[in-house]
N, C-alpha and C positions, 0 to 999 in steps of 0.2 A: 503493500500500500504505499503509495506516495503522497506525502503531506505538503500542502502549500498554504502555511500560514506563518505568522511572525511570532517568535518566542522572545517575550520581554525579558530582561534581567538574566541573561543566558549565563552570566558569571554570578552564582550564589554567594552570599556572604559566608566567611569561613565557619564550617560547622564546628560546634564544641565536639570535644572528644571525651572518652570515658574518664580521662584523668581530670577534666575540669570539675570543680566543686559544684557548678551549676548544672551539669549534665546528669539527666537520668534517662537511661535508654528505655525503660519500660514506659515511662512518662511521654517520651518523644514518640512512641509508636503507639500510643492510645488514641482512640477517636477523639477528635476535636469538636466541640459544641460552641460556635461562635455566637456572639450577639451581633446578629446580621444587620441590623440597623446602624451600628458602628461603622461598618464598612461599606454601606450603601454608596455613600460619595465616591470612595475610592473606586470602586467597581464602575461607577458611572464615568469617571474621568478616564477609564481604561476602555470606554465604549460599550459597557454592558449595563442592563438595566434589569434588576431583580423584579419579580412578579409582585404587582400590587393587587389590592382588592378589585380595582376596576379591570386588570388584566383578566383576572379569574372570573369575573362575571362575564366579561366579553368572550371568553374562551367558551363558556357553556352556552352563550347566546349564539355563537357561530356553529356549534356543534349539536344544537338541539333540533332534532327532527322536524319540530313543529315551527321552527324559526322564531320562536318566542318563548321566554321562560314564564310568561305572566300565568299561563294556566297549567304548567307542569308541577306535580306534586313535589315538595321539597325533598322527600325520601328517595326520589328518583335522581337527584343530584346533590348528595350531601355535601360535595365541595362548594357548590353555589351556595347552600344554606349557611355553610361555616362562613363564607365570604360576606354573608349579608350580616353577620352578626357585628361587623365592624362599621362604625358610624363615618369613617373617613375612607373614601375610595383610593387615597394616595397611600394608605397604611401597607406596609408588607404583608404578603399573604402566602406563608409557607404552605407546601403541599404535605396534607396529612400522610400521604402515602410513601413519603421519602424520611429517610433518617435525618436527624437534625444537623447533620455536617453537609447536607445538600440542599440547594436552592435552586428552583427554576428561574430562568430568565431569557432575555432577548439581546441580541447584538443590536445595538442602536442603529448603525448604518444601513442595514439591510433587512432587519427583522428576523434573522435567523434565531431559531429557538435553541437556547444553550441550558447546560446544567453546570452549576459551580460547586465545586467541592472543596471544603475547608480541610487542611491538614497541618500537622505539625511542621514547622519549616524544617526540622531536622530530622524527620521520619525517615525511615527506609523507603517508604511509598513514594514520598517526593523525590527521593535521590533516584529511585527507578524510573518514575515518570519523566524526571528531567532528562536522564538519559536517553529514554526511548523517543522523546520528543525533539531532540537536538541532533544535527547531523553528526556523523554520516548515518547513525541507526534510523533516523527519523524517514530517510528516503529509501531504506530498503525495502524491496518489494514483498519480502516476507514478513515484514513488521505490520500486524493487524491489530494494533492498539487504537482505540477511540481516538479520532482526531482532536488534538488539542489546539485550542485557539489562542490561549495566553496563560502564562504562568506569573503570578503576582506575590512577590515577596513582602510580608510586613515584619521586618527583623525585631522591632520594638515589641511586638507581640508574640514572637517566636511561632507566627502562623503564616500559611501560604493558601493562595486559592489556585485551584486547577479549574481552568474555563474550557469545557468541552463541548462539542456538538451534541445535541439531544438526539439519541436514537432510541430504537425501541426494543423492549425486552420480550416482546410478543413475537417470536421467532416464526410462528405460522400465522400468516395473515387471516382475517376473518373472511376473505373472499375465498379461502380454501387453500389446501396444500399445494405446494410447487411440485413441478416434475422432478423426477428423480436425479435428472442431470444438475439442477440448481441444488437439489438437496445434498448430493454428493460434493458439489463444490464449496458448499458452506462448511461441510466436515473438513474438507481439505485445508481451507483457511484456518480452522481450529487446530489442526495438526501442525501445520506449517509455521504458525505463530509460537507454537509451543517448541518446536524445534529452533526457531529464531532465538527465543529467550535462553534455551540451554546453550546455545552456540556461543551467547554472549554473557555466559556464567551467571544467569538469572533463573531462579525458580519461582513460578507464579504463587504456587501453594495454596490456591483457592480456585483451580479450575472447575467450573460447574456451569450449568445452564444458566443459573440466575446471575452469572458474571459474563455473559455473552448477549451482545446486542446486535442489531441490524439497521440499516438504513432503508431496506425494502429495495435496494438497487443493486442487489447482488453482493453487498459487502457486509461483512460480519467482523466484530470486533471484541477484545477481551476488555474488561474493565476491572477495577477493585484490585489494587496491589498492596492492601493493607497487611497482608501476611507475607509479601514477597521478600526475597532474599537475593542479594547479589554476592557473589563469591570471587575471591580473588583467583586469578588464573593458576591451577595447579594445585589449589587446596582442595580438600576434602568438603563436599558440600553436605555437611551434617547438621542437623537441627534437632532441638530438644523438645519434649512437651507439645507435641503438634497437635491442634485442634482447629480443623478446617470443616469444610462442607461434606467432602468425601474423605473419609479416614480409612487407609488401608490397615490390614492387620498387623503389620509390624509396629505400628505406633501404639498398640495396645500392649505390646510385650517388650518393647526395647526403648531404652533411655535416648540413645543417638540413632537417628534414621537419615537416609540418603534423601535428601530434598528432591532430587530430579526423579527418583522412582515413585515418590508421592505423586508428581505430576503424572507420570506414566499412568498409574492407577487411575487417577482422577480423570484423565483424559478418556480412558476407555469406559468409565462409568457416563460421562458426558456424551459418548457416542451411542451407548445404549439407551439412554434417557432420550436422546434426540430421535432415534428411531421410533421409540414407544410414542413420542408426541405427535411425530408425523405420520404415524401408522405404517411405517416400513418394517419388513422383516428381511434383511437382506443377508444370505448364507456368507457371501464372501466378507462382510464386515465382522460376522461372528469369527470367522478365521483370523481376522485381524486383532480382534480385542482379547481372544483367548489367552495368548501369551502375556498380554499386558496386565493381566488380573491374577498372575501366578502369586501365590501366597508368599513364597520366597522372593523378596525384591531384587536379589542377585540375578535372578533367572528372567526378570522382565527386560525386554529389548529397549535399547536407547531409543529416543524419539526420532533420530535420523533414519533408523532402520525401519521404525513405523511408517514414516512417510513414503520410503522407497517400497514398503510392501503394500501400501495403501494403492499407490499409483500402478503397481504391477497388477493387483487384484482389480482394479478398475478397468484395466485393459481387456480383461476378460468379458467385460459386458459386451452384449451385441446392442447395436444402435436401437433397436425396437424396444429393448428393456429400459434404456437409459431415458427415453422419452415418454415414457408411461406414467401416470398418476398411480398413487399408492394402492387404488382399488384394484389395480392390475397386477400387482405384485404380491407375491407371498406374504401373508401376515402372521404375525405372531400371536398365537392363542395362549 
């Protein structure tokens, strides 16, 4: 994926080190809950406007099937009802469906919808996002990170804001499932990005369907690097006390586990869940995920080999299979 955007403050302030009395690694990697009103003006100067009560009301008005909300029962639009509780249309209106460290907004110059994420300035997540969103990694076609529009540092508060495009977490649109060729292309992007991360000594450590978004134009992207780790070249990629979305068996019985092998396991679960969600049962993919789910992590293949195997298996598809909807493919019962 090629990114065409401007990253501000590409040279971050020196990060504190574990030897600094003011540095707390656990605190730096905890979820941030900002007072959004405080940073509203700063974001505006960078060209982004956080959603207000007026914005939320207008959103529901535009998306109401009746074209007007006057006669719609409040229970049908709880977000609209919540917005109406504010007396000032200019008040900020957070989305109840998002965590407190996320806020919806708009890019002022063109109306592009964005999501702003607040993180600790010295967190591992911000370090990884800054790396992935800066050249040369930003321009690598294997990089399928959500497009980042701006990175905003606030050193005095030890906080940073990641401004990203708003994509959808609903991978299968309401209009119906995509054909098999598009589904397989989406899975390949998932595998390819994980390969890209490992090649650059990064473990995502929370690969799951909930951390995968789409722009509905054939692009899929990973989000949420809160648990991610970056390792130095040549070092053992070991982590301790892992608790992510998909937890492989070794994490229940071992103190130190291989971070990359966790990603392999989680990616296999993602593939299985994606097939279930889309309604596909594809025998070739079962051949792929089997070794990825070996209980012994040492037996799981590296993701570079997983990608090679995926490409080889996909070549076995006949054209009339690739262009058929799920109803014409063998289903899992």
